[in-house]
Gaussian input, Z-matrix of N, CA and C with variables (Angstrom, degrees):
# hf/3-21g

backbone

0 1
 N
 C     1     B1
 C     2     B2     1     A1
 N     3     B3     2     A2     1     D1
 C     4     B4     3     A3     2     D2
 C     5     B5     4     A4     3     D3
 N     6     B6     5     A5     4     D4
 C     7     B7     6     A6     5     D5
 C     8     B8     7     A7     6     D6
 N     9     B9     8     A8     7     D7
 C    10    B10     9     A9     8     D8
 C    11    B11    10    A10     9     D9
 N    12    B12    11    A11    10    D10
 C    13    B13    12    A12    11    D11
 C    14    B14    13    A13    12    D12
 N    15    B15    14    A14    13    D13
 C    16    B16    15    A15    14    D14
 C    17    B17    16    A16    15    D15
 N    18    B18    17    A17    16    D16
 C    19    B19    18    A18    17    D17
 C    20    B20    19    A19    18    D18
 N    21    B21    20    A20    19    D19
 C    22    B22    21    A21    20    D20
 C    23    B23    22    A22    21    D21
 N    24    B24    23    A23    22    D22
 C    25    B25    24    A24    23    D23
 C    26    B26    25    A25    24    D24
 N    27    B27    26    A26    25    D25
 C    28    B28    27    A27    26    D26
 C    29    B29    28    A28    27    D27
 N    30    B30    29    A29    28    D28
 C    31    B31    30    A30    29    D29
 C    32    B32    31    A31    30    D30
 N    33    B33    32    A32    31    D31
 C    34    B34    33    A33    32    D32
 C    35    B35    34    A34    33    D33
 N    36    B36    35    A35    34    D34
 C    37    B37    36    A36    35    D35
 C    38    B38    37    A37    36    D36
 N    39    B39    38    A38    37    D37
 C    40    B40    39    A39    38    D38
 C    41    B41    40    A40    39    D39
 N    42    B42    41    A41    40    D40
 C    43    B43    42    A42    41    D41
 C    44    B44    43    A43    42    D42
 N    45    B45    44    A44    43    D43
 C    46    B46    45    A45    44    D44
 C    47    B47    46    A46    45    D45
 N    48    B48    47    A47    46    D46
 C    49    B49    48    A48    47    D47
 C    50    B50    49    A49    48    D48
 N    51    B51    50    A50    49    D49
 C    52    B52    51    A51    50    D50
 C    53    B53    52    A52    51    D51
 N    54    B54    53    A53    52    D52
 C    55    B55    54    A54    53    D53
 C    56    B56    55    A55    54    D54
 N    57    B57    56    A56    55    D55
 C    58    B58    57    A57    56    D56
 C    59    B59    58    A58    57    D57
 N    60    B60    59    A59    58    D58
 C    61    B61    60    A60    59    D59
 C    62    B62    61    A61    60    D60
 N    63    B63    62    A62    61    D61
 C    64    B64    63    A63    62    D62
 C    65    B65    64    A64    63    D63
 N    66    B66    65    A65    64    D64
 C    67    B67    66    A66    65    D65
 C    68    B68    67    A67    66    D66
 N    69    B69    68    A68    67    D67
 C    70    B70    69    A69    68    D68
 C    71    B71    70    A70    69    D69
 N    72    B72    71    A71    70    D70
 C    73    B73    72    A72    71    D71
 C    74    B74    73    A73    72    D72
 N    75    B75    74    A74    73    D73
 C    76    B76    75    A75    74    D74
 C    77    B77    76    A76    75    D75
 N    78    B78    77    A77    76    D76
 C    79    B79    78    A78    77    D77
 C    80    B80    79    A79    78    D78
 N    81    B81    80    A80    79    D79
 C    82    B82    81    A81    80    D80
 C    83    B83    82    A82    81    D81
 N    84    B84    83    A83    82    D82
 C    85    B85    84    A84    83    D83
 C    86    B86    85    A85    84    D84
 N    87    B87    86    A86    85    D85
 C    88    B88    87    A87    86    D86
 C    89    B89    88    A88    87    D87
 N    90    B90    89    A89    88    D88
 C    91    B91    90    A90    89    D89
 C    92    B92    91    A91    90    D90
 N    93    B93    92    A92    91    D91
 C    94    B94    93    A93    92    D92
 C    95    B95    94    A94    93    D93
 N    96    B96    95    A95    94    D94
 C    97    B97    96    A96    95    D95
 C    98    B98    97    A97    96    D96
 N    99    B99    98    A98    97    D97
 C   100   B100    99    A99    98    D98
 C   101   B101   100   A100    99    D99
 N   102   B102   101   A101   100   D100
 C   103   B103   102   A102   101   D101
 C   104   B104   103   A103   102   D102
 N   105   B105   104   A104   103   D103
 C   106   B106   105   A105   104   D104
 C   107   B107   106   A106   105   D105
 N   108   B108   107   A107   106   D106
 C   109   B109   108   A108   107   D107
 C   110   B110   109   A109   108   D108
 N   111   B111   110   A110   109   D109
 C   112   B112   111   A111   110   D110
 C   113   B113   112   A112   111   D111
 N   114   B114   113   A113   112   D112
 C   115   B115   114   A114   113   D113
 C   116   B116   115   A115   114   D114
 N   117   B117   116   A116   115   D115
 C   118   B118   117   A117   116   D116
 C   119   B119   118   A118   117   D117
 N   120   B120   119   A119   118   D118
 C   121   B121   120   A120   119   D119
 C   122   B122   121   A121   120   D120
 N   123   B123   122   A122   121   D121
 C   124   B124   123   A123   122   D122
 C   125   B125   124   A124   123   D123
 N   126   B126   125   A125   124   D124
 C   127   B127   126   A126   125   D125
 C   128   B128   127   A127   126   D126
 N   129   B129   128   A128   127   D127
 C   130   B130   129   A129   128   D128
 C   131   B131   130   A130   129   D129
 N   132   B132   131   A131   130   D130
 C   133   B133   132   A132   131   D131
 C   134   B134   133   A133   132   D132
 N   135   B135   134   A134   133   D133
 C   136   B136   135   A135   134   D134
 C   137   B137   136   A136   135   D135
 N   138   B138   137   A137   136   D136
 C   139   B139   138   A138   137   D137
 C   140   B140   139   A139   138   D138
 N   141   B141   140   A140   139   D139
 C   142   B142   141   A141   140   D140
 C   143   B143   142   A142   141   D141
 N   144   B144   143   A143   142   D142
 C   145   B145   144   A144   143   D143
 C   146   B146   145   A145   144   D144
 N   147   B147   146   A146   145   D145
 C   148   B148   147   A147   146   D146
 C   149   B149   148   A148   147   D147
 N   150   B150   149   A149   148   D148
 C   151   B151   150   A150   149   D149
 C   152   B152   151   A151   150   D150
 N   153   B153   152   A152   151   D151
 C   154   B154   153   A153   152   D152
 C   155   B155   154   A154   153   D153
 N   156   B156   155   A155   154   D154
 C   157   B157   156   A156   155   D155
 C   158   B158   157   A157   156   D156
 N   159   B159   158   A158   157   D157
 C   160   B160   159   A159   158   D158
 C   161   B161   160   A160   159   D159
 N   162   B162   161   A161   160   D160
 C   163   B163   162   A162   161   D161
 C   164   B164   163   A163   162   D162
 N   165   B165   164   A164   163   D163
 C   166   B166   165   A165   164   D164
 C   167   B167   166   A166   165   D165
 N   168   B168   167   A167   166   D166
 C   169   B169   168   A168   167   D167
 C   170   B170   169   A169   168   D168
 N   171   B171   170   A170   169   D169
 C   172   B172   171   A171   170   D170
 C   173   B173   172   A172   171   D171
 N   174   B174   173   A173   172   D172
 C   175   B175   174   A174   173   D173
 C   176   B176   175   A175   174   D174
 N   177   B177   176   A176   175   D175
 C   178   B178   177   A177   176   D176
 C   179   B179   178   A178   177   D177
 N   180   B180   179   A179   178   D178
 C   181   B181   180   A180   179   D179
 C   182   B182   181   A181   180   D180
 N   183   B183   182   A182   181   D181
 C   184   B184   183   A183   182   D182
 C   185   B185   184   A184   183   D183
 N   186   B186   185   A185   184   D184
 C   187   B187   186   A186   185   D185
 C   188   B188   187   A187   186   D186
 N   189   B189   188   A188   187   D187
 C   190   B190   189   A189   188   D188
 C   191   B191   190   A190   189   D189
 N   192   B192   191   A191   190   D190
 C   193   B193   192   A192   191   D191
 C   194   B194   193   A193   192   D192
 N   195   B195   194   A194   193   D193
 C   196   B196   195   A195   194   D194
 C   197   B197   196   A196   195   D195
 N   198   B198   197   A197   196   D196
 C   199   B199   198   A198   197   D197
 C   200   B200   199   A199   198   D198
 N   201   B201   200   A200   199   D199
 C   202   B202   201   A201   200   D200
 C   203   B203   202   A202   201   D201
 N   204   B204   203   A203   202   D202
 C   205   B205   204   A204   203   D203
 C   206   B206   205   A205   204   D204
 N   207   B207   206   A206   205   D205
 C   208   B208   207   A207   206   D206
 C   209   B209   208   A208   207   D207
 N   210   B210   209   A209   208   D208
 C   211   B211   210   A210   209   D209
 C   212   B212   211   A211   210   D210
 N   213   B213   212   A212   211   D211
 C   214   B214   213   A213   212   D212
 C   215   B215   214   A214   213   D213
 N   216   B216   215   A215   214   D214
 C   217   B217   216   A216   215   D215
 C   218   B218   217   A217   216   D216
 N   219   B219   218   A218   217   D217
 C   220   B220   219   A219   218   D218
 C   221   B221   220   A220   219   D219
 N   222   B222   221   A221   220   D220
 C   223   B223   222   A222   221   D221
 C   224   B224   223   A223   222   D222
 N   225   B225   224   A224   223   D223
 C   226   B226   225   A225   224   D224
 C   227   B227   226   A226   225   D225
 N   228   B228   227   A227   226   D226
 C   229   B229   228   A228   227   D227
 C   230   B230   229   A229   228   D228
 N   231   B231   230   A230   229   D229
 C   232   B232   231   A231   230   D230
 C   233   B233   232   A232   231   D231
 N   234   B234   233   A233   232   D232
 C   235   B235   234   A234   233   D233
 C   236   B236   235   A235   234   D234
 N   237   B237   236   A236   235   D235
 C   238   B238   237   A237   236   D236
 C   239   B239   238   A238   237   D237
 N   240   B240   239   A239   238   D238
 C   241   B241   240   A240   239   D239
 C   242   B242   241   A241   240   D240
 N   243   B243   242   A242   241   D241
 C   244   B244   243   A243   242   D242
 C   245   B245   244   A244   243   D243
 N   246   B246   245   A245   244   D244
 C   247   B247   246   A246   245   D245
 C   248   B248   247   A247   246   D246
 N   249   B249   248   A248   247   D247
 C   250   B250   249   A249   248   D248
 C   251   B251   250   A250   249   D249
 N   252   B252   251   A251   250   D250
 C   253   B253   252   A252   251   D251
 C   254   B254   253   A253   252   D252
 N   255   B255   254   A254   253   D253
 C   256   B256   255   A255   254   D254
 C   257   B257   256   A256   255   D255
 N   258   B258   257   A257   256   D256
 C   259   B259   258   A258   257   D257
 C   260   B260   259   A259   258   D258
 N   261   B261   260   A260   259   D259
 C   262   B262   261   A261   260   D260
 C   263   B263   262   A262   261   D261
 N   264   B264   263   A263   262   D262
 C   265   B265   264   A264   263   D263
 C   266   B266   265   A265   264   D264
 N   267   B267   266   A266   265   D265
 C   268   B268   267   A267   266   D266
 C   269   B269   268   A268   267   D267
 N   270   B270   269   A269   268   D268
 C   271   B271   270   A270   269   D269
 C   272   B272   271   A271   270   D270
 N   273   B273   272   A272   271   D271
 C   274   B274   273   A273   272   D272
 C   275   B275   274   A274   273   D273
 N   276   B276   275   A275   274   D274
 C   277   B277   276   A276   275   D275
 C   278   B278   277   A277   276   D276
 N   279   B279   278   A278   277   D277
 C   280   B280   279   A279   278   D278
 C   281   B281   280   A280   279   D279
 N   282   B282   281   A281   280   D280
 C   283   B283   282   A282   281   D281
 C   284   B284   283   A283   282   D282
 N   285   B285   284   A284   283   D283
 C   286   B286   285   A285   284   D284
 C   287   B287   286   A286   285   D285
 N   288   B288   287   A287   286   D286
 C   289   B289   288   A288   287   D287
 C   290   B290   289   A289   288   D288
 N   291   B291   290   A290   289   D289
 C   292   B292   291   A291   290   D290
 C   293   B293   292   A292   291   D291
 N   294   B294   293   A293   292   D292
 C   295   B295   294   A294   293   D293
 C   296   B296   295   A295   294   D294
 N   297   B297   296   A296   295   D295
 C   298   B298   297   A297   296   D296
 C   299   B299   298   A298   297   D297
 N   300   B300   299   A299   298   D298
 C   301   B301   300   A300   299   D299
 C   302   B302   301   A301   300   D300
 N   303   B303   302   A302   301   D301
 C   304   B304   303   A303   302   D302
 C   305   B305   304   A304   303   D303
 N   306   B306   305   A305   304   D304
 C   307   B307   306   A306   305   D305
 C   308   B308   307   A307   306   D306
 N   309   B309   308   A308   307   D307
 C   310   B310   309   A309   308   D308
 C   311   B311   310   A310   309   D309
 N   312   B312   311   A311   310   D310
 C   313   B313   312   A312   311   D311
 C   314   B314   313   A313   312   D312
 N   315   B315   314   A314   313   D313
 C   316   B316   315   A315   314   D314
 C   317   B317   316   A316   315   D315
 N   318   B318   317   A317   316   D316
 C   319   B319   318   A318   317   D317
 C   320   B320   319   A319   318   D318

   B1=1.4495
   B2=1.4890
   B3=1.2793
   B4=1.5034
   B5=1.5372
   B6=1.3435
   B7=1.4877
   B8=1.5245
   B9=1.3504
   B10=1.4628
   B11=1.5214
   B12=1.3383
   B13=1.4335
   B14=1.5235
   B15=1.3104
   B16=1.4446
   B17=1.5164
   B18=1.3109
   B19=1.4534
   B20=1.5181
   B21=1.3057
   B22=1.4246
   B23=1.5188
   B24=1.3754
   B25=1.4204
   B26=1.5405
   B27=1.3134
   B28=1.4618
   B29=1.4258
   B30=1.3279
   B31=1.4269
   B32=1.5554
   B33=1.3141
   B34=1.4533
   B35=1.4994
   B36=1.3212
   B37=1.4426
   B38=1.4576
   B39=1.3662
   B40=1.4434
   B41=1.5828
   B42=1.3003
   B43=1.4004
   B44=1.5435
   B45=1.2716
   B46=1.4559
   B47=1.4549
   B48=1.2860
   B49=1.4454
   B50=1.5223
   B51=1.3006
   B52=1.4479
   B53=1.4283
   B54=1.2948
   B55=1.4284
   B56=1.5488
   B57=1.3036
   B58=1.4912
   B59=1.5085
   B60=1.2950
   B61=1.4411
   B62=1.6004
   B63=1.2947
   B64=1.5068
   B65=1.5286
   B66=1.3816
   B67=1.4727
   B68=1.5459
   B69=1.3395
   B70=1.4000
   B71=1.5194
   B72=1.4370
   B73=1.4190
   B74=1.5227
   B75=1.2766
   B76=1.4383
   B77=1.4652
   B78=1.3619
   B79=1.4434
   B80=1.4859
   B81=1.3109
   B82=1.5239
   B83=1.4638
   B84=1.3359
   B85=1.4190
   B86=1.5835
   B87=1.3274
   B88=1.5036
   B89=1.5622
   B90=1.3285
   B91=1.4711
   B92=1.5519
   B93=1.2892
   B94=1.4630
   B95=1.4969
   B96=1.3596
   B97=1.4551
   B98=1.5709
   B99=1.3344
   B100=1.3947
   B101=1.4882
   B102=1.2548
   B103=1.4395
   B104=1.5604
   B105=1.2771
   B106=1.5078
   B107=1.5262
   B108=1.3224
   B109=1.4752
   B110=1.5384
   B111=1.3214
   B112=1.5422
   B113=1.5905
   B114=1.3357
   B115=1.4311
   B116=1.5257
   B117=1.3038
   B118=1.4323
   B119=1.5230
   B120=1.3625
   B121=1.4276
   B122=1.4924
   B123=1.3505
   B124=1.4629
   B125=1.4755
   B126=1.3380
   B127=1.4090
   B128=1.5343
   B129=1.3496
   B130=1.4170
   B131=1.5686
   B132=1.3500
   B133=1.4271
   B134=1.5368
   B135=1.4231
   B136=1.4178
   B137=1.5012
   B138=1.3276
   B139=1.4773
   B140=1.5814
   B141=1.3414
   B142=1.4288
   B143=1.5329
   B144=1.3059
   B145=1.4946
   B146=1.4275
   B147=1.2980
   B148=1.5151
   B149=1.5248
   B150=1.2480
   B151=1.4276
   B152=1.5750
   B153=1.2911
   B154=1.4890
   B155=1.5086
   B156=1.3193
   B157=1.3635
   B158=1.5267
   B159=1.3508
   B160=1.5251
   B161=1.5326
   B162=1.3178
   B163=1.4568
   B164=1.5677
   B165=1.2702
   B166=1.4412
   B167=1.5040
   B168=1.2605
   B169=1.4179
   B170=1.5285
   B171=1.2861
   B172=1.4515
   B173=1.5781
   B174=1.3384
   B175=1.4942
   B176=1.5417
   B177=1.3273
   B178=1.4136
   B179=1.6032
   B180=1.3146
   B181=1.4361
   B182=1.6723
   B183=1.3411
   B184=1.4109
   B185=1.5680
   B186=1.2934
   B187=1.4223
   B188=1.5143
   B189=1.2775
   B190=1.4785
   B191=1.5712
   B192=1.3277
   B193=1.5039
   B194=1.5723
   B195=1.2611
   B196=1.4862
   B197=1.5287
   B198=1.2950
   B199=1.5594
   B200=1.5077
   B201=1.3069
   B202=1.5216
   B203=1.5608
   B204=1.2693
   B205=1.4637
   B206=1.5781
   B207=1.2577
   B208=1.5289
   B209=1.5081
   B210=1.3465
   B211=1.4591
   B212=1.4882
   B213=1.3783
   B214=1.4872
   B215=1.5551
   B216=1.2794
   B217=1.5099
   B218=1.5611
   B219=1.2724
   B220=1.4739
   B221=1.4999
   B222=1.3174
   B223=1.4892
   B224=1.4870
   B225=1.3865
   B226=1.4563
   B227=1.5837
   B228=1.2258
   B229=1.4660
   B230=1.5039
   B231=1.3736
   B232=1.4553
   B233=1.5151
   B234=1.3139
   B235=1.4495
   B236=1.4907
   B237=1.3349
   B238=1.4077
   B239=1.5652
   B240=1.3555
   B241=1.4585
   B242=1.5913
   B243=1.3772
   B244=1.4056
   B245=1.5243
   B246=1.2947
   B247=1.4243
   B248=1.4965
   B249=1.3773
   B250=1.5460
   B251=1.5206
   B252=1.3243
   B253=1.4446
   B254=1.4799
   B255=1.3231
   B256=1.4325
   B257=1.5419
   B258=1.3269
   B259=1.5100
   B260=1.6074
   B261=1.2914
   B262=1.4703
   B263=1.5721
   B264=1.3046
   B265=1.4630
   B266=1.5222
   B267=1.3117
   B268=1.5462
   B269=1.5497
   B270=1.3112
   B271=1.4218
   B272=1.4935
   B273=1.3698
   B274=1.4099
   B275=1.5188
   B276=1.3599
   B277=1.4303
   B278=1.5117
   B279=1.2707
   B280=1.4270
   B281=1.5499
   B282=1.3029
   B283=1.4699
   B284=1.4977
   B285=1.4231
   B286=1.3743
   B287=1.5208
   B288=1.3664
   B289=1.4686
   B290=1.4629
   B291=1.3450
   B292=1.4436
   B293=1.5628
   B294=1.3483
   B295=1.4738
   B296=1.5200
   B297=1.3195
   B298=1.4822
   B299=1.5328
   B300=1.3024
   B301=1.3567
   B302=1.6258
   B303=1.3679
   B304=1.4633
   B305=1.5436
   B306=1.2940
   B307=1.4249
   B308=1.5525
   B309=1.3412
   B310=1.3698
   B311=1.4788
   B312=1.3530
   B313=1.4442
   B314=1.5387
   B315=1.2663
   B316=1.5709
   B317=1.4887
   B318=1.2647
   B319=1.4326
   B320=1.5265
   A1=106.66
   A2=115.41
   A3=118.67
   A4=112.65
   A5=114.71
   A6=116.49
   A7=113.67
   A8=115.97
   A9=116.45
   A10=110.64
   A11=115.30
   A12=121.66
   A13=108.54
   A14=113.67
   A15=121.16
   A16=112.83
   A17=114.50
   A18=121.07
   A19=112.29
   A20=122.34
   A21=122.19
   A22=117.23
   A23=118.12
   A24=123.80
   A25=110.36
   A26=115.56
   A27=118.43
   A28=107.51
   A29=123.18
   A30=123.61
   A31=109.46
   A32=114.10
   A33=118.09
   A34=110.05
   A35=115.48
   A36=119.74
   A37=108.25
   A38=115.60
   A39=119.41
   A40=110.49
   A41=116.17
   A42=118.28
   A43=111.65
   A44=120.50
   A45=123.13
   A46=107.30
   A47=120.72
   A48=123.92
   A49=109.30
   A50=118.57
   A51=125.02
   A52=110.74
   A53=120.07
   A54=129.96
   A55=105.94
   A56=117.23
   A57=125.59
   A58=112.27
   A59=126.76
   A60=125.93
   A61=106.61
   A62=116.46
   A63=116.55
   A64=108.76
   A65=117.29
   A66=120.09
   A67=110.20
   A68=115.66
   A69=119.06
   A70=115.72
   A71=112.33
   A72=117.45
   A73=109.07
   A74=122.61
   A75=125.46
   A76=112.90
   A77=116.88
   A78=124.17
   A79=112.89
   A80=115.88
   A81=119.52
   A82=116.45
   A83=114.29
   A84=120.33
   A85=113.10
   A86=111.32
   A87=116.10
   A88=109.54
   A89=113.78
   A90=116.58
   A91=114.90
   A92=113.36
   A93=117.36
   A94=109.41
   A95=117.02
   A96=119.78
   A97=111.06
   A98=116.27
   A99=121.34
   A100=113.25
   A101=116.14
   A102=122.66
   A103=113.24
   A104=114.85
   A105=120.97
   A106=109.79
   A107=116.52
   A108=120.30
   A109=113.74
   A110=113.16
   A111=120.81
   A112=107.63
   A113=117.85
   A114=119.74
   A115=112.34
   A116=118.14
   A117=118.70
   A118=112.88
   A119=117.67
   A120=121.78
   A121=114.44
   A122=117.40
   A123=118.39
   A124=113.77
   A125=120.11
   A126=123.73
   A127=107.06
   A128=119.63
   A129=124.06
   A130=107.80
   A131=117.49
   A132=118.79
   A133=113.26
   A134=112.36
   A135=116.77
   A136=116.34
   A137=116.14
   A138=118.37
   A139=109.08
   A140=116.08
   A141=117.60
   A142=117.22
   A143=116.73
   A144=118.10
   A145=114.22
   A146=122.67
   A147=121.28
   A148=108.72
   A149=119.07
   A150=123.56
   A151=112.15
   A152=114.01
   A153=114.97
   A154=110.83
   A155=118.38
   A156=124.35
   A157=116.27
   A158=110.90
   A159=117.08
   A160=109.28
   A161=117.86
   A162=123.58
   A163=108.36
   A164=118.18
   A165=122.69
   A166=111.57
   A167=121.56
   A168=123.90
   A169=111.96
   A170=116.94
   A171=121.06
   A172=112.73
   A173=113.83
   A174=119.72
   A175=108.37
   A176=118.40
   A177=120.15
   A178=112.02
   A179=112.61
   A180=117.18
   A181=102.76
   A182=118.30
   A183=119.26
   A184=111.82
   A185=118.44
   A186=123.00
   A187=113.29
   A188=118.65
   A189=120.35
   A190=109.56
   A191=112.35
   A192=113.53
   A193=113.81
   A194=115.59
   A195=118.83
   A196=113.98
   A197=119.26
   A198=115.17
   A199=113.22
   A200=114.85
   A201=115.80
   A202=109.48
   A203=117.10
   A204=119.54
   A205=110.82
   A206=114.53
   A207=117.27
   A208=105.92
   A209=117.37
   A210=117.80
   A211=113.20
   A212=115.57
   A213=122.06
   A214=104.99
   A215=116.87
   A216=122.00
   A217=110.07
   A218=116.93
   A219=119.77
   A220=110.92
   A221=116.33
   A222=117.06
   A223=115.63
   A224=115.71
   A225=120.23
   A226=107.37
   A227=120.39
   A228=125.19
   A229=112.33
   A230=117.03
   A231=123.24
   A232=111.29
   A233=117.55
   A234=116.15
   A235=108.63
   A236=117.72
   A237=121.39
   A238=112.59
   A239=114.87
   A240=117.25
   A241=106.99
   A242=113.91
   A243=116.73
   A244=114.18
   A245=117.91
   A246=120.30
   A247=112.89
   A248=114.96
   A249=118.63
   A250=104.64
   A251=123.23
   A252=125.30
   A253=111.25
   A254=117.61
   A255=123.02
   A256=109.40
   A257=116.41
   A258=117.67
   A259=109.29
   A260=115.66
   A261=118.06
   A262=113.60
   A263=113.72
   A264=117.07
   A265=113.55
   A266=114.93
   A267=118.50
   A268=108.01
   A269=117.44
   A270=120.23
   A271=114.33
   A272=115.65
   A273=122.09
   A274=114.40
   A275=117.06
   A276=121.09
   A277=110.91
   A278=121.04
   A279=126.03
   A280=112.69
   A281=115.56
   A282=123.54
   A283=111.76
   A284=115.33
   A285=120.27
   A286=114.22
   A287=113.80
   A288=118.95
   A289=112.50
   A290=121.70
   A291=123.93
   A292=108.22
   A293=117.75
   A294=119.04
   A295=114.93
   A296=113.17
   A297=114.95
   A298=110.91
   A299=119.32
   A300=123.25
   A301=107.95
   A302=115.46
   A303=119.26
   A304=110.14
   A305=120.49
   A306=118.15
   A307=111.67
   A308=118.91
   A309=122.05
   A310=116.98
   A311=116.84
   A312=120.43
   A313=117.47
   A314=113.84
   A315=118.65
   A316=105.76
   A317=127.51
   A318=122.60
   A319=112.50
   D1=72.31
   D2=-179.17
   D3=-72.49
   D4=-19.15
   D5=-178.80
   D6=-77.19
   D7=-4.78
   D8=178.09
   D9=-104.66
   D10=146.77
   D11=175.32
   D12=-78.99
   D13=178.64
   D14=-178.92
   D15=-62.34
   D16=-33.65
   D17=-179.04
   D18=-77.88
   D19=-0.74
   D20=-177.19
   D21=88.26
   D22=1.65
   D23=178.40
   D24=-94.60
   D25=152.81
   D26=179.56
   D27=-75.95
   D28=137.88
   D29=175.81
   D30=-82.21
   D31=137.48
   D32=-179.64
   D33=-135.65
   D34=148.33
   D35=178.49
   D36=-80.60
   D37=154.20
   D38=179.68
   D39=-62.44
   D40=140.92
   D41=-174.01
   D42=-77.94
   D43=137.30
   D44=174.14
   D45=-81.07
   D46=130.03
   D47=177.43
   D48=-131.72
   D49=168.50
   D50=176.21
   D51=-102.88
   D52=30.52
   D53=-176.45
   D54=-64.41
   D55=134.84
   D56=176.32
   D57=57.81
   D58=27.85
   D59=-173.20
   D60=-68.25
   D61=-32.39
   D62=-178.60
   D63=-68.65
   D64=-43.95
   D65=179.60
   D66=-62.63
   D67=-43.92
   D68=-179.87
   D69=-63.11
   D70=-43.61
   D71=-176.56
   D72=-72.94
   D73=-35.08
   D74=175.39
   D75=-61.60
   D76=-45.16
   D77=175.65
   D78=-59.84
   D79=-44.62
   D80=173.68
   D81=-63.02
   D82=-40.55
   D83=-178.91
   D84=-67.72
   D85=-49.62
   D86=-174.15
   D87=-81.19
   D88=-59.03
   D89=-177.05
   D90=-73.43
   D91=-19.20
   D92=173.39
   D93=-69.61
   D94=-37.49
   D95=179.19
   D96=-68.62
   D97=-37.60
   D98=177.32
   D99=-67.66
   D100=-40.75
   D101=176.99
   D102=-68.09
   D103=-41.96
   D104=176.19
   D105=-63.75
   D106=-42.49
   D107=179.37
   D108=-63.59
   D109=-38.18
   D110=179.60
   D111=-70.94
   D112=-42.26
   D113=178.40
   D114=-68.76
   D115=-30.60
   D116=174.04
   D117=-70.55
   D118=-32.27
   D119=171.53
   D120=-66.75
   D121=-37.96
   D122=173.76
   D123=-70.37
   D124=-30.21
   D125=177.20
   D126=-69.82
   D127=-41.90
   D128=179.48
   D129=-60.62
   D130=-41.18
   D131=179.19
   D132=-66.99
   D133=-38.99
   D134=-176.96
   D135=-70.15
   D136=-28.17
   D137=-177.46
   D138=-100.03
   D139=1.26
   D140=174.00
   D141=85.02
   D142=27.15
   D143=171.84
   D144=-69.61
   D145=120.42
   D146=176.59
   D147=-100.47
   D148=-96.13
   D149=-177.38
   D150=-111.14
   D151=3.14
   D152=-177.45
   D153=-100.28
   D154=78.62
   D155=-177.72
   D156=-79.07
   D157=-5.53
   D158=176.08
   D159=-98.22
   D160=8.75
   D161=177.17
   D162=-83.65
   D163=169.38
   D164=176.04
   D165=-61.93
   D166=-39.48
   D167=177.02
   D168=-69.25
   D169=-40.72
   D170=176.68
   D171=-62.61
   D172=-38.03
   D173=179.93
   D174=-72.22
   D175=-36.95
   D176=175.53
   D177=-60.19
   D178=-44.89
   D179=-173.02
   D180=-69.64
   D181=-41.22
   D182=-177.64
   D183=-65.00
   D184=-47.29
   D185=-175.71
   D186=-81.10
   D187=-3.08
   D188=175.11
   D189=-77.85
   D190=-16.82
   D191=-178.91
   D192=-68.15
   D193=-34.30
   D194=-176.43
   D195=-67.51
   D196=-45.58
   D197=174.09
   D198=-63.56
   D199=-36.92
   D200=-177.77
   D201=-70.18
   D202=-40.09
   D203=176.16
   D204=-61.41
   D205=-42.86
   D206=-176.49
   D207=-69.28
   D208=-37.30
   D209=-178.42
   D210=-65.13
   D211=-39.78
   D212=-178.97
   D213=-68.44
   D214=-44.31
   D215=-179.03
   D216=-61.74
   D217=-34.90
   D218=-178.81
   D219=-77.51
   D220=-35.19
   D221=-174.35
   D222=-92.85
   D223=-2.69
   D224=-174.07
   D225=-72.39
   D226=-12.61
   D227=-179.21
   D228=-81.86
   D229=-8.20
   D230=176.24
   D231=-79.20
   D232=-18.64
   D233=-176.71
   D234=-68.17
   D235=159.74
   D236=-174.50
   D237=-77.66
   D238=-28.90
   D239=179.23
   D240=-148.57
   D241=165.28
   D242=173.85
   D243=-64.09
   D244=-33.26
   D245=177.69
   D246=-63.76
   D247=-42.68
   D248=-179.12
   D249=-67.13
   D250=-40.51
   D251=177.05
   D252=-53.77
   D253=-53.32
   D254=-179.80
   D255=-60.81
   D256=-47.48
   D257=-175.27
   D258=-64.02
   D259=-50.70
   D260=-176.84
   D261=-62.51
   D262=-44.65
   D263=178.84
   D264=-68.80
   D265=-31.97
   D266=175.85
   D267=-69.61
   D268=-44.00
   D269=174.07
   D270=-53.92
   D271=-52.97
   D272=179.04
   D273=-60.13
   D274=-37.84
   D275=176.64
   D276=-68.75
   D277=-38.05
   D278=177.27
   D279=-61.38
   D280=-43.63
   D281=175.70
   D282=-60.76
   D283=-47.63
   D284=-178.91
   D285=-64.18
   D286=-44.63
   D287=178.73
   D288=-71.34
   D289=-25.75
   D290=171.07
   D291=-66.24
   D292=-36.50
   D293=173.23
   D294=-66.90
   D295=-38.62
   D296=178.03
   D297=-67.58
   D298=-31.93
   D299=-178.32
   D300=-75.17
   D301=-38.13
   D302=178.76
   D303=-68.72
   D304=-26.14
   D305=-177.93
   D306=-85.06
   D307=-8.09
   D308=179.84
   D309=88.83
   D310=4.97
   D311=-176.53
   D312=-66.35
   D313=-14.29
   D314=-176.51
   D315=-89.27
   D316=-5.86
   D317=-177.12
   D318=-77.11

């Protein structure tokens, strides 16, 4: 009886539910955008984009936002709850935007 645990109960996998999907999706949509925009700004600073956003470097920084946003939006459903998704993504966004502010990219 390999299906039973040592205590005599049947082992079962955790159930997959759609609990808090609206909170998770809205956090990924809104805060994922904010996070992707901040990371794009940090990338622009890191590769030396000044005012030439039509250059290759500028286009790279601009278009890097889409895959980051999609990745955050895809992975936001792995959080345990909508509240945790909002909290963690807000914290990550705050850290990224503090870095953007520290680099002087907001001037």
